[in-house]
N, C-alpha and C positions, 0 to 999 in steps of 0.2 A: 252808177256808171262812171264814177270818178276815175277809177283805175283804168278801165278800158280806154277812156278818152285820153288820159294822160299818156298812156303807153302807145296806143294805136293811132291816135290822131296827132298829138303834139310831139311826142318824142321820136317815133319812127316814121310818121307820115304814111303808114300803110293804108289808112282809111281817111276819108274826109269827114267833117262834122255831119254832112248830109248822109253819107253811108252809115254812120253810127246811128243817126236818127232813124233811118230806114230799118236798121236791125232792131232797134228798140220798138218801133211800130209793129214790125212783124212779130216780135216777141210778145207784145201785148195782145195781139190778135189770136194767139194760140195758147193752149194750156202750157204751163211751165215757161213763163216769159224769159227767165234767165237761161234756161236750157236752149230755147229756140234762138235767142239772141247770140249766145256763144256759138251755136252750130252755124248760124247764118254768117257770122264774122269769119269763122274758120273756113267756110265754103268760099266766101269772097276772096280770102287770102290764098287758099291752097286747094280748092276743089274738094272732092269727097274725102280724101285723106285728111285735109285740114279740118273739115267738119267733124270727122270722127275724133281726131285728136283734141279739138277744142271742147267737144262734148265730154270726153273722159276727163280732160284737164279741169273743167269747171266743177265737176262733181267729186272726183276722187279725193282731192285735198280736204274738201268740206266734210265728207263722210269720215275720213280718218280723224280730223280735228274734233268733230262732234263725239265720235266714239271714245277718244282719249280724254276729252275735257268734261264730258257730261257728269261723271261722278265727282269732279272737283269743283264745278261752278257754284253749287250751294255753299261750300266751305269758303271759297274765294270771296263770294258776295258778302259773307259775314265778317270777313277780315276788316280790321279798322283802317288798314292802309290800302288793301287791294280793292275793296268795295268802291271807294272814291276813285280809284284808278280806272275801274270799269265804267263808272259814270262819266269820267273825262273822255274815255275812248268813245263812248256813245255820243257825247255832245260833239266831239271833233268829227265823227262820222257824219252827223247831221249837217255840220258846217260844210263838209266836202260835198255832200249831196246837194245842198243849196247852191254852192258855187257852180257845180256842173250843170244844175238845172238852169241857172242864169246863162251860162255859156251856150248851152244847147238851145235855149229859148231864143237867143240872139240869132242863131243860125236858122231856126225854124220859122220865126215870126217875121216874114219878109214883106208882107203887104197887109192891107186892111182886112182881107178875108181870113188870113191865117191868124191875125190878132183876135178877130171876133170868134173864130172857131176855138182858139186857145182859151179865151175868157169864158165862153159858154161851157166848154168842156170842164174847166176848173170848177165852175159853179155847180154843174150837174154832178161832178164827182164828189165834191166836198159836202154840198148841201143835201143832195138826194141819193148819194152813194150809187150812182149808175155804174154798172159794170164797165170796165175799161174797154172791153171788146166792142161794146155798142158805141162808145165814144170814138174809137178808131174807125169803125165801119162808117159811122155818121160823118166824121171828118173827111174820109175818103170819098164818100158819095157827094158831099157838098163840093169838094174840090173838083170832082168830075163834072158835076152839073155846071159849076162856074166855068170850067174850061169849055164845055160844049155850048152853053147858052151865051155867055158874055163874050168869050174870045173866039167863038165860031169853030170849035173843035180843035 
């Protein structure tokens, strides 16, 4: 989510961090999280036409790139200079993901309950490999119960 956050939140201001987090949460709740997230963001920005355009825009370049690069990747991976280049790209991508995770966590972890839900979810995901759908549903239910019981609705 590094690129959507950089473009849609930081550079253009079209979305807030919270809207991007909502899009990610909705994406995790449904099959095809990237598809759903892109469609949701497109809808927030421009309604149904934006949703359609975002959906096509998220998939078409990837399909074209995979079709063109698939025969070349094994040869590129064996190259003495291009193989390490791909390794560097992978590590840099991991760094971008870590940075965006940190930034979005700062926007999402706003009180003790969200911190607890986040930590428990991380343990359940990493240690027990619980499906992310159940984590999102569980977090939503806990948030609702907290709102109704502790805050009085």
